[in-house]
C-alpha positions in Angstrom: 0.1 0.1 0.0 2.6 2.4 0.9 4.8 1.4 -2.2 1.7 3.2 -4.3 1.4 6.5 -2.1 3.4 9.9 -2.9 6.2 11.0 -1.1 4.5 13.9 0.1 1.8 11.5 1.3 4.1 9.5 3.3 5.5 12.3 4.9 2.3 13.9 5.8 1.2 10.3 7.6 4.4 10.5 9.4 4.0 14.1 10.8 0.7 13.4 11.9 1.2 10.4 13.8 4.2 12.0 15.4 2.0 14.9 16.7 -0.8 12.5 17.7 1.9 10.7 19.6 3.7 13.7 21.0 0.2 15.1 22.4 -0.4 13.1 25.6 3.6 14.1 26.6 2.9 17.3 25.8 0.0 17.3 28.2 1.9 15.8 30.9 4.6 18.3 30.9 1.9 21.3 30.8 0.3 20.1 33.6 3.2 19.3 35.7 5.6 22.1 34.5 8.7 19.7 34.5 11.8 20.4 32.5 14.4 17.9 31.7 17.8 18.5 30.5 20.0 16.0 28.7 23.9 17.5 27.7 26.4 15.6 25.8 29.6 17.0 26.5 31.9 17.0 23.3 35.1 18.5 24.4 36.3 21.0 27.3 39.0 23.7 27.1 39.9 25.7 29.9 36.8 26.9 31.5 34.7 26.7 28.5 32.9 23.3 27.6 31.6 22.6 24.1 28.5 20.1 24.5 25.0 19.7 22.9 22.2 20.2 25.3 18.8 18.8 24.5 15.6 20.7 26.7 12.3 18.6 26.7 9.8 21.0 28.6 6.1 22.6 28.0 7.6 25.0 25.3 9.1 22.5 23.1 7.2 19.7 23.2 3.9 22.0 22.2 6.0 24.0 19.7 6.8 20.9 18.2 3.6 19.4 18.6 2.2 22.5 16.4 4.8 22.8 13.8 4.3 18.9 13.3 0.4 19.0 13.0 0.7 22.4 10.6 3.5 20.3 8.5 1.7 17.4 8.1 -1.6 18.9 6.9 0.8 21.1 4.4 2.3 18.1 3.0 -1.2 16.8 2.6 -2.3 19.3 0.9 1.2 19.5 -1.4 0.3 15.7 -2.7 -3.0 17.4 -4.8 -1.1 21.3 -5.0 2.2 19.7 -6.4 0.9 16.6 -8.0 2.1 17.5 -11.6 5.5 18.5 -10.3 8.2 16.3 -11.7 10.6 16.9 -9.0 8.1 16.3 -5.8 10.2 13.7 -4.0 12.7 16.7 -4.1 10.3 19.2 -2.9 9.4 16.9 0.1 13.0 16.2 1.2 13.5 20.1 1.1 10.5 20.5 3.5 11.3 17.6 5.7 14.8 19.0 6.2 12.9 22.4 7.0 10.7 21.0 9.7 13.9 19.1 11.1 15.6 22.3 11.7 12.8 23.9 13.3 12.4 21.0 15.6 16.5 21.3 16.1 16.1 25.1 17.1 13.0 24.3 19.5 14.7 21.4 21.6 18.5 22.9 21.6 18.7 25.8 24.4 22.8 25.9 23.8 23.6 28.8 21.2 26.5 27.3 19.0 24.3 24.1 18.8 21.3 26.1 18.0 23.0 27.5 15.0 22.4 24.0 13.4 18.6 24.7 13.1 19.0 28.4 12.9 21.2 28.1 10.0 19.2 25.1 8.4 16.1 27.2 8.3 17.9 30.3 6.3 19.7 28.1 3.7 16.6 25.7 3.2 14.4 28.5 3.1 16.4 30.0 0.0 16.2 26.5 -1.6 12.3 26.6 -1.5 12.0 30.4 -2.5 14.0 29.7 -5.7 12.1 26.5 -6.2 10.4 27.9 -9.2 13.5 28.8 -11.1 13.0 32.1 -12.8 14.4 36.1 -12.0 12.0 36.8 -10.1 12.1 33.9 -7.3 16.2 34.2 -7.4 15.6 37.8 -6.6 13.2 37.0 -4.0 15.6 34.5 -2.5 18.3 36.2 -2.3 16.9 38.9 -0.4 16.1 36.3 2.0 18.9 34.6 2.3 20.8 38.0 3.1 18.4 39.5 5.7 18.8 36.4 7.3 22.6 36.0 7.3 22.5 39.4 9.2 21.0 37.0 11.7 23.4 34.3 11.4 26.5 36.7 12.2 24.3 38.5 15.2 24.2 34.9 16.7 27.9 34.2 16.0 28.7 37.5 17.8 26.3 36.8 20.7 28.4 33.3 21.1 31.6 35.3 21.0 30.4 37.9 23.7 28.8 34.9 25.9 32.4 33.1 25.8 33.0 35.3 29.5 29.9 33.3 31.0 32.0 29.9 30.5 28.7 28.2 28.6 25.9 29.0 26.0 23.0 27.6 27.6 19.9 29.7 27.2 17.9 28.8 29.9 21.2 29.7 32.6 22.1 33.0 31.6 23.0 35.7 34.1 24.0 39.5 34.0 27.7 40.6 33.3 29.1 43.9 32.0 28.9 42.9 28.2 25.2 41.8 28.5 23.7 44.8 27.2 25.6 43.9 23.8 24.8 40.6 24.1 21.1 41.4 24.3 21.5 43.6 21.5 22.8 41.3 19.2 20.3 38.4 19.8 17.6 40.9 19.5 18.7 41.8 16.0 19.2 38.2 14.9 15.6 37.7 16.4 14.5 41.1 14.6 16.2 39.6 11.1 14.3 36.3 11.5 10.8 37.8 12.4 11.0 40.4 9.7 10.2 43.4 12.2 11.4 47.2 11.2 14.1 47.7 9.1 14.1 43.9 8.2 10.5 43.7 6.9 10.6 43.8 3.0 12.3 40.1 2.7 9.1 38.4 3.9 6.7 39.7 1.1 9.2 39.0 -1.3 9.5 35.4 0.2 6.3 34.9 -1.6 7.9 33.4 -4.7 7.9 30.1 -2.9 5.1 27.7 -3.9 1.9 28.4 -1.7 2.5 25.0 0.6 6.0 26.4 1.6 4.5 30.0 2.2 1.4 28.4 4.4 4.7 26.5 6.4 7.2 29.4 6.3 5.0 32.0 7.4 3.2 30.2 10.1 4.7 28.0 12.2 8.5 27.9 11.6 10.9 30.4 9.8 9.4 33.9 10.8 8.4 32.6 14.6 12.2 31.7 15.3 13.0 35.0 15.7 10.0 35.4 18.5 10.8 31.8 19.5 14.5 33.0 20.3 13.1 35.7 22.3 10.8 33.9 24.6 13.8 31.6 25.3 15.9 34.4 26.2 13.2 36.5 28.0 14.5 36.2 31.5 17.9 37.2 30.5 16.6 40.2 28.2 13.9 41.4 30.7 16.8 42.6 33.2 18.6 44.7 30.4 17.6 48.5 30.6 15.7 49.6 27.4 15.1 46.5 25.6 11.3 46.4 26.6 10.9 50.5 25.1 13.0 49.8 22.0 11.3 46.7 21.2 7.8 48.1 22.0 8.5 50.8 19.7 9.8 48.9 16.7 6.9 46.0 17.0 4.2 48.7 17.2 5.7 50.7 13.6 5.9 46.9 12.3 2.4 46.2 13.2 0.9 49.3 11.8 3.3 49.4 8.3 2.1 45.7 7.6 -1.3 46.9 8.6 -1.6 49.9 6.2 0.3 48.1 3.8 -2.3 45.4 3.5 -4.9 47.5 2.3 -2.9 48.6 -0.7 -1.6 45.5 -1.8 -3.7 43.5 -4.7 -1.5 40.4 -4.5 -3.6 37.7 -2.7 -0.4 35.9 -1.1 1.2 39.1 -0.3 -1.9 40.8 1.4 -1.7 37.4 3.8 2.2 37.5 4.1 1.7 41.3 5.3 -0.9 40.1 7.7 1.8 37.8 9.0 4.0 40.5 9.6 1.1 42.4 11.4 0.5 39.3 14.0 4.3 39.2 14.3 4.5 42.7 15.5 1.5 41.8 18.1 3.3 38.7 19.5 6.8 41.0 19.6 4.7 43.7 21.5 3.4 41.0 23.9 6.9 40.3 24.4 7.8 43.9 25.2 5.2 44.5 27.8 6.7 41.3 29.7 4.2 38.7 28.5 6.7 36.0 27.1 3.9 33.1 27.3 1.2 35.0 26.2 3.3 35.7 23.0 3.9 32.0 22.9 -0.2 31.3 22.8 -1.0 33.9 20.4 2.3 32.2 18.2 0.5 29.2 18.0 -3.2 30.4 17.4 -1.7 32.4 14.8 0.4 29.3 13.3 -3.1 27.6 12.8 -5.4 30.1 11.3 -2.7 31.6 9.1 -1.6 28.1 7.6 -5.1 27.4 7.1 -5.8 30.9 5.3 -2.6 29.9 3.0 -3.9 26.5 2.1 -7.3 28.5 1.4 -5.6 30.9 -0.9 -3.5 28.2 -2.8 -6.6 26.4 -3.6 -8.3 29.7 -4.8 -5.1 30.8 -6.9 -5.1 27.1 -8.2 -8.7 27.3 -9.5 -8.5 30.7 -11.0 -6.2 30.1 -13.7 -3.3 30.9 -11.3 -3.7 34.5 -11.3 -2.7 36.2 -7.8 -4.5 39.2 -8.4 -7.6 39.7 -6.1 -9.0 42.3 -8.5 -9.6 39.6 -11.0 -11.6 37.5 -8.7 -15.1 36.8 -7.5 -18.0 34.9 -6.7 -15.5 31.8 -5.5 -18.3 31.3 -2.5 -20.5 29.8 -5.0 -18.1 27.6 -6.9 -15.8 26.2 -3.9 -18.1 26.4 -0.6 -15.6 24.4 1.7 -12.8 26.2 0.7 -14.5 29.6 1.6 -15.9 28.8 4.7 -12.8 27.7 5.7 -11.3 30.8 4.6 -13.8 33.0 6.3 -13.0 31.2 9.4 -9.4 31.9 9.2 -10.2 35.7 8.2 -12.3 36.1 11.5 -10.0 34.2 13.8 -7.4 36.9 12.5 -9.7 39.8 13.1 -10.2 38.5 16.5 -14.1 37.5 16.4 -15.2 36.4 19.5 -15.1 32.7 20.3 -12.3 31.8 17.5 -9.0 30.8 18.6 -7.2 34.1 17.3 -10.0 36.2 20.0 -8.6 34.4 22.9 -5.0 35.4 22.6 -5.2 38.8 20.6 -8.1 39.8 22.5 -5.8 39.1 26.0 -3.1 41.0 24.5 -4.7 44.1 23.3 -6.4 44.5 27.1 -3.4 44.0 28.6 -1.7 46.9 26.3 -4.8 49.2 27.8 -3.9 48.2 31.7 0.4 48.1 31.0 2.4 51.1 32.0 2.8 51.7 28.5 2.9 55.3 26.1 -0.8 56.1 25.4 0.3 57.0 21.6 1.5 53.7 21.4 -1.8 52.1 22.6 -3.4 54.1 20.3 -1.2 53.0 17.5 -1.9 49.3 18.3 -5.9 49.8 18.2 -5.6 51.8 15.1 -3.2 48.6 13.4 -5.9 46.2 14.7 -8.8 48.3 12.8 -6.5 48.1 10.1 -6.5 44.2 10.2 -10.1 44.0 10.4 -10.4 46.1 6.8 -7.9 44.4 4.7 -9.7 41.1 6.1 -13.2 42.5 4.9 -11.3 43.7 1.8 -9.7 40.2 0.9 -13.3 38.6 1.4 -15.4 40.9 -0.4 -13.0 41.0 -3.2 -12.0 37.4 -3.8 -15.5 35.7 -2.4 -18.6 37.6 -2.6 -17.7 40.3 -5.4 -19.2 39.8 -8.8 -17.6 37.3 -11.1 -14.6 38.8 -13.1 -12.8 35.5 -14.3 -13.4 33.1 -17.0 -16.6 31.1 -16.2 -15.4 28.1 -18.2 -12.7 27.3 -15.5 -13.6 24.4 -13.6 -13.5 24.9 -9.5 -14.2 21.8 -8.2 -13.9 20.3 -4.7 -13.8 16.7 -5.1 -9.8 16.4 -3.9 -9.9 14.6 -0.6 -6.0 15.7 -0.2 -7.2 19.2 0.0 -10.1 19.2 1.8 -8.7 17.2 4.8 -6.2 19.3 5.2 -8.1 22.2 5.5 -11.2 20.7 7.4 -8.3 19.8 10.3 -7.1 23.1 10.0 -10.7 24.9 10.3 -11.2 22.5 13.2 -8.0 23.5 14.8 -8.5 27.4 14.2 -12.0 27.2 15.8 -11.4 25.2 18.8 -7.4 25.4 19.6 -7.7 28.9 21.3 -10.3 27.8 24.2 -8.4 24.4 24.3 -5.2 26.1 25.2 -6.5 28.8 27.4 -7.9 26.2 29.8 -4.4 24.4 29.9 -1.8 26.9 29.0 0.8 28.0 31.4 -0.4 31.4 33.3 0.0 34.1 31.4 0.4 37.1 33.9 2.0 37.2 37.5 -1.0 39.0 38.7 -5.0 39.3 37.6 -5.7 42.6 36.0 -9.6 44.1 36.7 -10.7 46.4 34.0 -13.8 48.4 33.2 -16.3 47.6 30.7 -15.3 50.2 28.2 -11.7 49.1 28.0 -13.7 45.3 27.5 -15.6 46.1 24.5 -12.9 48.5 23.0 -11.6 45.8 21.0 -15.1 44.8 19.4 -15.8 48.2 18.9 -12.0 49.0 16.9 -12.7 45.9 14.8 -16.2 46.9 14.0 -15.2 50.5 12.8 -12.4 49.1 10.8 -14.9 47.0 8.9 -17.1 49.9 8.8 -14.4 52.5 7.5 -13.1 49.8 5.0 -16.3 49.5 3.3 -16.7 53.1 2.9 -13.5 54.1 1.7 -11.9 51.1 -0.1 -11.2 51.8 -3.9 -11.8 49.1 -6.4 -10.3 51.1 -9.4 -8.0 49.0 -12.0 -6.1 52.1 -13.2 -2.9 53.3 -12.1 -3.6 56.9 -12.5 -5.0 56.7 -9.0 -1.3 55.8 -7.6 -0.1 58.9 -6.1 2.9 59.5 -4.1 1.5 58.6 -1.1 -0.3 55.7 -1.8 3.0 54.5 -3.3 5.0 55.0 0.0 2.1 53.0 1.8 2.1 50.2 -0.5 6.1 49.6 -0.8 6.3 49.3 2.9 7.2 52.9 3.7 9.6 52.7 1.0 11.8 49.3 2.9 11.1 47.2 -0.2 13.0 49.2 -2.9 15.3 50.8 0.1 16.4 47.4 1.3 17.4 46.0 -2.2 17.9 48.9 -4.9 20.9 50.8 -3.0 23.2 48.3 -2.5 22.3 46.6 -6.0 22.7 49.9 -8.1 26.0 50.7 -5.9 27.7 47.9 -6.9 26.0 48.0 -10.6 27.4 51.4 -11.1 30.9 50.4 -9.5 30.9 47.7 -12.0 29.8 49.5 -14.7 32.5 52.6 -14.0 35.4 49.9 -13.6 34.2 48.1 -16.6 34.3 51.4 -18.4 37.4 52.9 -17.1 39.4 49.7 -16.8 38.0 47.0 -19.5 37.0 49.4 -22.2 39.4 51.9 -21.3 43.2 51.6 -19.9 43.0 47.9 -20.9 42.3 48.4 -24.3 44.8 51.2 -24.5 47.6 49.1 -22.8 46.3 45.7 -24.3 44.8 44.7 -27.3 43.8 48.2 -29.0 47.4 49.7 -28.2 49.4 46.9 -29.1 47.4 47.0 -32.5 47.9 51.1 -32.8 51.7 50.6 -32.0 52.2 48.0 -34.3 50.0 49.6 -37.0 52.1 53.2 -36.8 55.7 51.1 -36.5 54.6 48.9 -39.8 53.3 51.9 -41.5 56.6 54.2 -40.8 58.4 51.0 -42.0 56.4 51.1 -45.0 57.2 54.5 -45.9 61.1 54.3 -45.5 60.9 51.1 -47.7 58.9 52.5 -50.2 61.3 55.8 -50.1 64.4 53.2 -50.0 62.9 51.3 -53.1 62.4 54.6 -55.1 66.0 55.2 -54.1 67.2 52.1 -54.8 65.6 51.7 -58.1 67.0 55.7 -59.1 70.3 54.7 -57.9 70.6 51.6 -60.3 69.2 53.4 -63.4 71.7 56.2 -62.7 74.5 54.0 -62.1 73.1 51.8 -65.3 73.4 55.3 -67.3 76.8 56.3 -66.1 77.8 52.6 -67.0 76.7 52.7 -70.7 77.8 56.4 -70.9 81.4 55.4 -69.9 81.1 52.4 -72.0 80.6 54.2 -75.2 82.6 56.9 -74.4 85.5 54.9 -74.4 
């Protein structure tokens, strides 16, 4: 039976079985709050010991469980979505290597060993982004891998700084005189992986990868690795002065930028990518307010409904003649009712609609931002970005689901594939129930319970409703590019982050290369090389020829003169 299965189906079965077997163990660790450390000492030099540590606790087990569940559903979806791909086996191996790298990152709390998973994520993500081998994919892959390399370098610098502690176990960090610099390098590394400002431009660019990869990379693996690193390091980073305020400022800026940008984006996958960026801002904001477990809770709920959203988007793109422009879609709800039902569940969960999984974590974060001792401007920006989330979710739903049909009516949109139906249904059920389930069994979020007035309690729902209402009033559905003014261009290009992060370096190197080619290759090298030698030899041969011609004429005239004199003398005597 297994011989007839595709490689993606076998890997899906393996991941789902692993996730289901890990669930009882995860539940046990969540209830007992135990932590087991395995340490393998490789070598010891002076006071520094090189070792590999494995940690088994509630965080690592629950994270691995969520990643395996989503990866299993994504690989099940790939069995249909990538069925016509001649290199399906290679794709399966890459995705499995990606999941393995994420599990290494989760279970290893030692910085040098953690680089195995950290670098593995960066390298395999590059291979997956350039999977469709064309110029656009290569450009997106280069931006992705170069942004991630900054984070890799920062991790290496932090390893060098933490030599002074004599160990690199994340769970046993203490304060020392270089702790601020170590904290800064770790935070920058996490910001590059989780695409916070100013490293945000690679996340929408990485949408060049196949949709199943996007569903995996942008929900529970690559982009959440940075958040996970900060959650692991939080007891150490919490003691560094200025860490929380700077992280809060940058995360709220990211949240706002992504929320506004998604309202001006027309590419279906990029809208969902920007919504991922927005939710990463929410997680970082929760960390900046001193709530690491609440950030982890939102990470889990977001991973489930965002993977579902990407899978539904992939089905819609596949069934819309492979177009990704939401302005060309419409009336899909009557042609693919199951897909659209699942997409609406994911969209509502993203907005924070009551009693879906996103509501339990997002609502709690927003309520905590109202009672935490933070800046009023920050709180206003947070709620403005929350309204933007509701606005672009409605725009996405209205444009692709309920608007009048604009695509070819003869294209079939059949929902007869069991792989796609099972994958979306499993994730839809988790997107509905996981929030309530996790809230009842999860770790305590806040050290102290907080009481808030009723006006604060209803503020989140009021902001979401206002966002939906304002989006329906001011949304522009024009196809023309004439309406694209400078302000719209500024907002649509993520506050110019997209062109700034790629074009200046490229332009500088290209101008430098062009000038060097003109001055050296086409200039001095030609003068001193081929053309110069040619000109010199031509001039020499020309002068030689001139001299020889003149000499030849002189020689002929001399001969004739000599013959004339000879004959004259001969006849005279």
